[in-house]
C-alpha positions in Angstrom: -1.1 8.9 10.0 1.4 11.3 8.6 4.1 10.4 6.1 7.4 12.1 7.1 10.9 12.2 5.6 12.6 14.3 8.2 13.5 12.9 11.6 13.2 16.4 13.1 9.6 16.6 12.0 9.0 13.1 13.3 10.3 14.2 16.7 8.1 17.2 16.8 5.0 15.1 15.8 5.9 12.6 18.5 6.2 15.3 21.1 3.1 17.4 20.2 0.8 14.7 18.7 1.9 11.5 20.5 -1.1 9.4 19.2 -0.6 10.4 15.5 0.8 7.3 13.7 4.1 8.0 12.0 4.8 6.6 8.5 8.3 6.7 7.1 8.5 8.2 3.6 10.2 6.4 0.7 12.5 9.4 0.8 14.0 8.1 4.0 15.6 5.4 1.8 15.0 2.5 4.2 16.3 -0.6 2.6 17.3 -2.9 5.4 16.2 -4.7 8.6 18.5 -2.4 10.5 16.8 0.7 9.1 13.4 -0.8 10.1 14.6 -1.5 13.6 15.8 2.1 14.1 12.5 3.5 12.9 10.5 1.2 15.3 12.7 2.6 18.1 11.7 6.1 16.9 8.0 5.3 17.1 7.2 4.6 13.4 4.3 2.2 12.6 4.6 2.0 8.9 7.6 2.2 6.5 7.3 2.9 2.8 10.3 1.0 1.5 12.9 2.3 -0.8 11.7 2.1 -4.4 15.0 0.5 -5.6 14.5 -2.8 -3.7 14.0 -6.1 -5.5 11.5 -8.7 -4.3 14.3 -10.6 -2.5 15.4 -7.5 -0.8 11.9 -6.8 0.4 11.6 -10.3 1.9 14.4 -10.0 4.4 13.1 -6.9 6.2 9.5 -8.3 6.1 10.7 -11.5 7.9 12.7 -9.4 10.4 9.9 -7.0 11.3 6.5 -8.8 10.9 5.1 -6.4 13.5 5.7 -3.3 11.3 3.5 -2.2 8.5 5.3 -2.2 5.1 4.2 -0.3 2.1 5.8 -0.7 -1.4 5.5 1.4 -4.6 4.1 -0.8 -7.4 3.2 1.8 -10.1 4.3 5.2 -11.3 7.2 7.3 -12.2 10.7 6.3 -11.0 12.8 9.2 -10.0 16.4 9.0 -11.3 17.4 10.0 -7.7 17.8 7.4 -5.0 14.3 6.9 -3.4 13.0 10.1 -5.0 15.3 12.5 -3.1 15.7 14.9 -6.0 17.1 18.4 -5.8 17.0 19.0 -9.6 13.4 20.1 -9.7 14.0 22.8 -7.0 17.3 23.9 -8.5 15.9 24.4 -12.0 12.3 25.5 -11.3 12.0 26.4 -7.6 9.5 23.6 -7.2 10.6 20.9 -4.8 9.7 17.3 -5.3 10.6 16.8 -1.7 7.7 19.1 -0.7 5.2 17.4 -3.0 5.6 19.8 -6.0 7.9 18.0 -8.4 8.2 19.7 -11.8 9.2 16.3 -13.3 12.2 17.9 -15.0 13.5 14.4 -15.5 10.9 14.0 -18.2 12.1 17.1 -20.0 14.2 17.0 -23.1 17.9 17.9 -22.7 20.8 18.3 -25.1 24.5 17.9 -24.3 26.9 20.7 -24.9 28.9 20.3 -28.1 32.5 19.2 -27.7 32.1 17.9 -24.1 33.4 14.5 -23.1 29.8 13.4 -22.4 28.8 14.4 -25.9 31.1 11.7 -27.3 29.8 9.0 -24.9 26.1 9.5 -24.8 23.2 10.3 -27.1 23.1 14.0 -28.2 19.8 14.6 -26.5 16.5 13.4 -25.4 15.0 12.5 -22.0 18.3 11.7 -20.5 17.1 11.7 -16.9 13.9 9.8 -17.4 13.7 6.3 -16.0 11.2 3.8 -17.2 8.0 3.9 -15.2 7.3 1.3 -12.6 4.7 -1.3 -13.5 4.8 -4.3 -11.2 1.6 -5.9 -12.5 1.5 -9.5 -11.4 4.5 -9.0 -9.0 1.9 -7.6 -6.6 0.8 -11.2 -6.0 4.3 -12.1 -4.8 4.5 -9.0 -2.7 1.2 -9.9 -1.1 2.6 -13.3 -0.4 5.6 -11.7 1.3 3.2 -10.0 3.7 3.4 -6.4 2.3 0.6 -4.5 3.9 -0.1 -1.8 1.3 0.7 -1.0 -2.3 1.5 2.5 -3.3 0.4 3.9 -6.6 1.7 7.3 -7.8 -1.2 9.6 -8.1 0.5 13.0 -7.7 -0.1 15.2 -10.8 -2.3 12.5 -12.3 -6.0 12.8 -13.2 -8.7 11.1 -11.1 -9.5 8.9 -14.1 -5.8 7.7 -14.3 -5.7 7.0 -10.6 -9.0 5.1 -10.7 -8.1 3.0 -13.7 -4.7 2.1 -12.2 -6.2 1.1 -8.8 -8.8 -1.0 -10.7 -6.0 -2.8 -12.6 -4.2 -3.7 -9.4 -7.3 -4.7 -7.6 -8.3 -7.0 -10.4 -4.8 -8.6 -10.4 -4.9 -9.1 -6.6 -8.5 -10.5 -6.7 
């Protein structure tokens, strides 16, 4: 299968490679049964749900579309942008997270301009855009109980050792 974010690319894949399974990227920000229904109409087989969903918010689409494969992020960096649709990396470094080359500028240290309104309301500096990393641990058991088909673990820009240890952790929890 191919993970796509752009509906134009999905249409091209459908036209030229009709047997290739389409998987909707988390960057499509699908967070409802209506979104799932639309993607089924467009020929998608799997949807990687929006990272921002709670367990309860995952249960409703699962019940509505038991025929569709659902994948959920369970571990890794959380982008400060909705569903990882970030333009900051490209704007500041020319490296696009939307093309698989995120520079993770959100983990960089920033300082606020002196005398600005923001300076009086926020810390003077630090990792102002960095969210806490996602670690669902035992929540994967509840997700499995909901019928989630696959768990997604961030591996981009990680060492093989990190990816291996993280997969082993979740496998052990599930087993």
